[in-house]
N, C-alpha and C positions, 0 to 999 in steps of 0.2 A: 623578141630579144634586143632588136635594134632601139625600138622605142625605150626599152629600159636602160640600156646603156646611155643613150643620149640624155634622158632625163637625168641620170645620175650623175653625168659628167657636168650638167648645166648646175646640179645642186652643191658639188664641191668647188664650183667657180672655173674649172679647167677649159670648159668650151663656151663660157658666157660673154666674155669681154668682145669678140667680134660681134655676134648678134646685137649684143647689147648698143655698141656704139652705132651700127647701122640703124637699128631702130630709133635710137635717140636723134640722130640726124634726120630720118625721115620722118617721125613724129613733129620734130620742131619745125620743118619746113611746111607740114600740112597745116599746123596750127597757125603759123604765120599766114599762109595762104587764106585760112579762114576769115582772119581778122582783116585783112587788107581787103578781101571781097566780101566782106560781112553782109550777111543777107538782111540783118536786123538794122544795118547803119548805113552802109555804103550803097546798096541798091535801092532801098527807099529813099534814099536823098536824092540820087540821079534820077530815079522815077519821076519824083517831085518835081524836078528842074525841067522835065518835060511835059509838065502838066498833066501826069497820069497818076492822081493821088489815090484813085479806087484801086489802081494796080500797086501802089506804094503800101497800102493797108493790107493788101492780100499776100505780100511776098512772103512775110515771116510764117503765116498760116500755111501757105503753099509748101514752104520748107519744112514745117512741122508734119504735115499729112505726108509727104514724101518719106520722112525718117520712120513714120510708123509703117508706111508701106515696106520699106526696106528691112524693118526689123520682122515684119510678117512673113517676108519672103526669104528671109536669112536661112531658116532650116533647110529648104529645098536648095538653095544655092550652094550653102556650105556642104551639102550632100554630094553636089556635082563636082564641086571643086577637089574634093577628097584631101590629098597632101598638099595640093598646090594653092593653099590660101593665100600665100605671100603674093602670087600673082593675080588673084582677085582684087587684093589691096591695090595692087599697081594699077589694074585695069580701072577699077573705081576711081582712083585719083586722077589718072588721065582723062576719065570722061569729065570730072569736075573741071579741069584745066581747059578742056574744049568748051565748055558751057560758059565758064567765066570770060574765055576770049569771045564768044559769040556775043556776050551780053555787051563787051566793051565795043564791039564792031556795030551792033545795032544801035547803041546809044551814039556812036560817032556819026553814023549815017542817018539816024533817025528814022530806019526801016523797022517796022514791025517790033517796035520796043515793047509794047505791052505782051504780045505773045512770046516774044524770046524772054523777057525778064520771067515772066510767070512760069514757062515751062522750065528754064534754067533752075529757078528755085525748087520747084517740083521734084525734077529728076536729079538735081544735086543732093537734095534731102535723102531721095531714094538711096542712091549709090553711098551716100553718107552713112545711112543706116546699116546697109550691107558691110560696108569697111570697118565700122565700129565692131559689129560681132565679129568679123574675120580676125581684126586686130587683136581683140579680145584671146581669141583661140591661138593666135601665134605666140602671143607672148607667154601665154600659159605654157605653151609646148617648150618654148626657147629659155625661159627664165625662170628662177625660183620665186616665190611669194614676195621675199623682202625686196628684191631686185624689180619685180612689177611694179610694186608701190612706188618704189624711188624713180622708176623710169617715168610712168604717168605725171606724178608731181613736176619732175625737172622738164619734161616736154612742155607742159602748160606753161611754166614760167618762162622758158627760153623762147617758146613761140610768141608769147605776148612782148616779151622785151624785144626781140628781133622786129616784131611788127611796129612798135614803138621807134626804134632806131632806124627803120627803113624809111618810116614817114617822116620823120624829123630831118634826116640827112638826106635821102636820095630824092624822094618827092619833090622837095623844094628847088633842087638842082633841075630836075626835068621839067618843072613848071616854067624855067627859064624861057624855054622854047615857045610855050604857049600856056599863059597863065591858068585859062579856063579848063585846059587839058589834062591838068594835074589830078583832078578826080577819076579821069578815065585812066590814068598812069596807074593808081591804085588797083583797078582791075586787071591791067596788063601784069603788073608786079604779082598779085595774087596768083594769076594763071601760071606765071613762070615758077613761082615757089611750089605749085602742084604738079607741074611738069617735072622738076627735079626730085620731087618727093616720090613720084610714080616710079622713076627710073632707080630710086634707092631701094624701094620695096621689092624690086627684081632680085637684090641681093641679098636679101632675108634667107632665103633658101625655104625649102618645103618643112613642114611641120613633122614630127617625129611619129605621132600616133593618130590614130582615126576616131573620130567620136560620131555616133549614129545620130542623124538628124531626120525627124518625122516631117512629112509634109505638113503645111498649115495654111490655111485661108483666113481671109477676113472674116467670113462667115463664121468658122470655126472659133476665131478669137473672140468674136461678139456672143457667140453661144456659150462657150465655157467661161468667159468673163463673167457674164451676166449670172449664170448658175452659181459661180464661185462668189461673186458679190453678195447674192443672196444668203448664203450660207455662213458669210463673215459678217457679224454685226458690226464691227469697227469700221468696215470699209464704207458706209455710209457717210461716216463722219469725214473719212479721209476723200472720198468723191467730191463733198460739199468743199472742203478746203481747197483742192485742187482746181475745181471750177471756178471759185471765187478768186483764186490767185492768178487766173488767165489775164485780169487788167495789169497786174503787177509786170508779168512777163512781156506784157506787149507795150510797155512804158517806152522801151529804147526805139523800136521802130517809129511808134507814134512821134515821139520827140525829134526824131531824124527828119520825119516828113515836115514837122512845124518848122525846124530850124532850117530846113532848105527853103520854105516859103519866106521866112524873115530875112535869110541872108544868101538869097540866090544870086546876088552879084559878087560875092565874096569869093574869090578864087581859092584862098586856104582854109576856107571853113571846114570842109568835109575832113581834110588831113587832122585838125584838131579835133574832130570828133572821135575819128578812129584812135588817136593817140590817147584819148579819154576813156573810150571802151576798153582798150588793151590795159591802161593803168588799172581800171577796176576790176578787170580779171585777175591782176596780180595781186592788188589789195585785197579784194574778196577771198582769195583763196587762204591767205592768211587769216583773215577777219574771221571767216565761218568755221574754220578749224578750231579756233579759240572758243566761239560762242557755243558750238557743239559739243566740245568735251567739257564746258564749264557749266552750261544751263540746258543743252538738249534741244529736242525737236520744237516744242513750243516756242520758245526763245528765238530760233531761227525763223520760224514764220512770222511772229509778232515784229522782230526786228526788220525783217525783209518788208513787210508791208508799210511800216513806219518810214522806212529810208525811200520806199516808192512814194509815199505821201509828200515827203519833203521834196522830192523831185518835182512832183506835181505842182506842189505849192509854189516853188520858185518860178515855174513856168507860168502860174497864175500872176504872181508879182510883175513878171516881164511884161505881160499884157497889160496890167494896170499902170505901170511906171516905165514907158517906153525908154526913159534914159538908162534901162538895166538891160537893154536889148543887145547884148553883146556876146560874140562868139564864146568868150572865156567863161561867161555864166553858163552857156549852153554845156560847156564841157564840164563844169562841176555837176550839172544835171546827168549828163550821161554816165560819169563816173558813180553816182549814186544809183541810178537806174540799173546800171550793170552789176552793181554789188547786189543790190535787191533780188535781181532776177537769178543770180548764181545760186542762192540759197534753196530754191522751191525744187529743183530736182533731188539735190542731196537729201534735203529734209523728209521729202516723200519717200525716197528710197530706204533710208533708215526707218522711217515709220511702217512701211510694207514689210522690210526685212525682219522687225521686231515682232510682228503680229501675224503674218501670213504663214500657212503651212509651206513646206517645200514644194509640195506638189502644185500649190495654187498661186504661188509668188510670181512667177513669169507671167501666168495668165492674167492676174489682176493688174500687173504693171501694164501689159500691152492694152488691156481693156480699159484702163484709165488714161493712158495715151490717145486711143481713139477718142474718148470723150473730150480731152484736152484740145485736141487737133480741129474737132468740129466746132467747138466754141470760138477757137482761136480764129478760125475762117470768118465766122459771122461778125464776132465783135472787131476784127481787124478791118473788115470791109466797111464797117460803120465809122470807126474811129479814123480811117484814111480818107473818107468821105468829109467827114467833119472838120478835119485839120486843113482843109484848103483854104479857109479863111485866116489871113495871119492875124486879124484883129479880134476874132471871136473867143469869149471866154468859156461858152457852154461846154465843149468837149473837154477843156483842162479842167474844168470844175467837176465834170462829171467822173472824169479820171481820178481825181482827188477822192471823191466820195467813195469810188469803187475801191480804191487803195485803204481808206480809213475803213469800209466795210470788211476787206479782208483781214484787217488786223483784229477787229472785232471778234470776228469769227474764228480767228487763231487762237484767242483767249478762251472762247467758249467750247471749241471743238478739237483743238490738237492736244495729243496726249498729256496728260498732268505731269507736274514735275517729278514726282515720285516713280512714274513709269518712264520718264525720259532717259533717266540714269541706266535703266534696264535696257531701252532700245539702243542707245550708244554703245553699251557694252557687248549687245548681241549682233550689232552690225560690225563692230570692230573685230 
């Protein structure tokens, strides 16, 4: 009876405003922290400055593997958390604050930088995966569907704008003390945002109802995913697309390493890149919403790969014409790469949602995530090693070719236009 009463009060709006405001503030600070301590921009840049280019190449992949692990462990953890899922969010966010602060300390002292950065990325990804699932259940319990959608969109926009304003207004002020320390200031500010977000999560309150969660392991995810994939003929095309689009998603960390090599002595270069990636998130949210509604999944994949190709082409031009080697040129690259990467997950989710059975949907998404994480680790390490030479064209041309190959694959394998409309409707 309690759960029913609370759900109804949320639906008529009488008990929503308090939780909505707290969730909005908590989520905004959380996303701001993610941007300021971005595992695909900030950490690779700092790692490259310590001449740990192989580490820089693995950070994004380590985070992806951690997220997959967190998603796989989430049913068991949700079962143990019961009604106190808000405390799980608070604990996970606090752990992220600790690891971001540990990364800043390691970078400052130069002690165990590789170990701390890699373990932090992996464990931050893990607790982020857990927190994401818990957050979904909390807002499902606290808010009706319309306010949930509104909350997620506003959180993303406010978080990106807050990261931009913090980087533009606060970081330059802090950098007056020590210009080179402005890069570590980003990590400290990110840790601070996570810490405050963790405190706010504690005020959200317990969830109203309980949901049964079964235990699940990596082996079970792999077995069930393989069986489901074999029974779904369309999944082969989906798997090829997601694998071929890994180079598109790796563009941002690769360009971060390359920019660090070319602009290691520029104190303000990293804040510019953070602002650019945050701007890309804001623009991408509006752009991909329009593209998905107007042209569907195939257009999202094709345009994503083409934007990634343009970003790679600009970097090739930078290498050929060194007079183009300016931080603001890299800013354009980061905006394009961020927008390109933003479409991949959303388009894949629409594709699976339109074709997979309800019983197989979560399993297929988890199985696909395992494949992507494995390829990201291998390709990320290779690109990170190749990016160490500031004047080498090879890895940039290779990335350009891989992005173009992804565009061709999207044209050949992604759902046809007449089926995209159906996919969009079913996903909505």
